[in-house]
KOLPA-164134 format. One record per atom (N, C-alpha, C): x, y, z; residue in one letter. Coordinates in steps of 0.05 Angstrom, whole numbers, m for minus. Layout:
BEGIN
((X, Y, Z), "a")
...
END
This chain:
BEGIN
((m11, m208, m192), "m")
((m15, m193, m174), "m")
((m50, m201, m162), "m")
((m59, m221, m143), "i")
((m80, m198, m140), "i")
((m91, m197, m123), "i")
((m128, m172, m126), "p")
((m129, m156, m113), "p")
((m136, m162, m92), "p")
((m143, m152, m71), "i")
((m144, m155, m49), "i")
((m168, m142, m26), "i")
((m156, m113, m43), "s")
((m186, m90, m28), "s")
((m171, m72, m46), "s")
((m194, m42, m51), "d")
((m180, m25, m48), "d")
((m204, 1, m31), "d")
((m182, 14, m21), "t")
((m180, 31, 13), "t")
((m171, 62, m4), "t")
((m199, 81, 4), "r")
((m188, 113, 14), "r")
((m176, 127, 32), "r")
((m163, 135, 27), "c")
((m145, 157, 47), "c")
((m163, 183, 46), "c")
((m158, 184, 81), "k")
((m176, 214, 81), "k")
((m164, 245, 58), "k")
((m142, 228, 47), "c")
((m123, 258, 25), "c")
((m138, 249, 9), "c")
((m156, 234, m7), "g")
((m162, 228, m26), "g")
((m156, 209, m45), "g")
((m125, 198, m39), "r")
((m117, 173, m58), "r")
((m136, 139, m56), "r")
((m140, 131, m70), "v")
((m142, 108, m79), "v")
((m121, 94, m83), "v")
((m128, 68, m62), "w")
((m103, 54, m64), "w")
((m120, 20, m64), "w")
((m97, m7, m82), "r")
((m107, m17, m89), "r")
((m86, m32, m76), "r")
((m105, m58, m59), "v")
((m79, m79, m32), "v")
((m72, m92, m53), "v")
((m53, m105, m60), "e")
((m47, m130, m88), "e")
((m40, m148, m62), "e")
((m47, m182, m60), "d")
((m23, m211, m50), "d")
((m3, m206, m62), "d")
((18, m194, m46), "g")
((54, m194, m55), "g")
((61, m214, m42), "g")
((94, m223, m39), "d")
((108, m244, m30), "d")
((100, m262, m12), "d")
((108, m293, m7), "k")
((103, m306, 19), "k")
((132, m312, 24), "k")
((127, m300, 46), "w")
((171, m317, 68), "w")
((157, m339, 87), "w")
((192, m353, 88), "i")
((185, m373, 111), "i")
((180, m351, 138), "i")
((206, m338, 145), "q")
((189, m319, 162), "q")
((166, m314, 170), "q")
((165, m307, 191), "r")
((141, m286, 191), "r")
((142, m261, 211), "r")
((137, m230, 198), "d")
((150, m219, 199), "d")
((125, m191, 205), "d")
((132, m174, 219), "p")
((99, m150, 224), "p")
((117, m128, 191), "p")
((97, m125, 183), "g")
((95, m96, 170), "g")
((70, m81, 156), "g")
((67, m70, 154), "k")
((60, m43, 142), "k")
((58, m28, 116), "k")
((40, m14, 104), "i")
((38, 9, 85), "i")
((30, 32, 95), "i")
((38, 51, 92), "t")
((28, 71, 102), "t")
((33, 100, 71), "t")
((6, 111, 70), "c")
((4, 132, 44), "c")
((24, 147, 67), "c")
((32, 166, 50), "k")
((50, 208, 48), "k")
((28, 214, 64), "k")
((m7, 211, 72), "c")
((m28, 226, 91), "c")
((m23, 218, 120), "c")
((m2, 198, 124), "g")
((m12, 190, 146), "g")
((m22, 153, 148), "g")
((m46, 149, 139), "q")
((m59, 134, 139), "q")
((m52, 113, 131), "q")
((m49, 95, 147), "p")
((m41, 65, 145), "p")
((m59, 56, 124), "p")
((m48, 29, 94), "i")
((m66, 19, 92), "i")
((m69, m6, 77), "i")
((m48, m21, 93), "a")
((m49, m55, 103), "a")
((m32, m49, 123), "a")
((m40, m76, 139), "s")
((m8, m82, 156), "s")
((m23, m108, 158), "s")
((8, m120, 159), "w")
((1, m149, 167), "w")
((27, m165, 192), "w")
((19, m190, 197), "s")
((39, m204, 221), "s")
((47, m222, 207), "s")
((46, m239, 199), "g")
((51, m261, 187), "g")
((72, m267, 165), "g")
((87, m282, 144), "s")
((98, m282, 129), "s")
((82, m283, 103), "s")
((51, m278, 93), "r")
((46, m262, 68), "r")
((48, m231, 67), "r")
((62, m212, 48), "e")
((63, m186, 50), "e")
((57, m171, 23), "e")
((51, m154, 32), "y")
((26, m144, 11), "y")
((45, m112, m3), "y")
((23, m119, m25), "r")
((36, m84, m46), "r")
((3, m57, m35), "r")
((24, m40, m41), "a")
((5, m16, m61), "a")
((3, m7, m71), "a")
((m12, m16, m95), "v")
((m20, 1, m122), "v")
((m35, 31, m108), "v")
((m32, 53, m125), "l")
((m37, 69, m125), "l")
((m55, 80, m160), "l")
((m80, 75, m162), "v")
((m113, 72, m167), "v")
((m121, 97, m170), "v")
((m115, 123, m150), "k")
((m128, 150, m163), "k")
((m111, 173, m156), "k")
((m91, 182, m154), "g")
((m85, 191, m143), "g")
((m79, 235, m138), "g")
((m64, 241, m119), "l")
((m66, 278, m112), "l")
((m64, 283, m162), "l")
((m63, 307, m154), "p")
((m45, 320, m182), "p")
((m9, 326, m171), "p")
((m29, 316, m145), "e")
((11, 322, m132), "e")
((38, 310, m132), "e")
((19, 275, m144), "d")
((36, 253, m152), "d")
((37, 247, m187), "d")
((36, 266, m200), "e")
((31, 262, m236), "e")
((65, 257, m231), "e")
((82, 242, m249), "g")
((104, 248, m253), "g")
((133, 229, m230), "g")
((114, 224, m208), "l")
((121, 204, m188), "l")
((134, 178, m205), "l")
((157, 175, m203), "q")
((173, 156, m209), "q")
((156, 131, m189), "q")
((162, 138, m160), "k")
((141, 121, m135), "k")
((119, 121, m128), "k")
((108, 102, m120), "p")
((76, 128, m115), "p")
((86, 135, m74), "p")
((61, 143, m78), "p")
((73, 169, m56), "p")
((67, 143, m27), "p")
((80, 128, m21), "c")
((65, 105, 10), "c")
((89, 104, 16), "c")
((103, 93, 47), "t")
((121, 91, 50), "t")
((115, 55, 65), "t")
((127, 42, 67), "y")
((131, 12, 72), "y")
((155, 5, 94), "y")
((137, m12, 107), "e")
((161, m15, 141), "e")
((161, m50, 150), "e")
END
């Protein structure tokens, strides 16, 4: 994965946005932190991933990062 940028949420989490998969079809999408702040959005054929760089104490032991992909 190629890092695109780091984003700090209002909740204090730090996310690294990475270049993800490339698709033939063009689909919009977005990644939203558990606190509700958008991490990344797109409307093309490229999809992105968010990696939690710095979490909160409540994130310890989670199997999945505290974000949603739409």
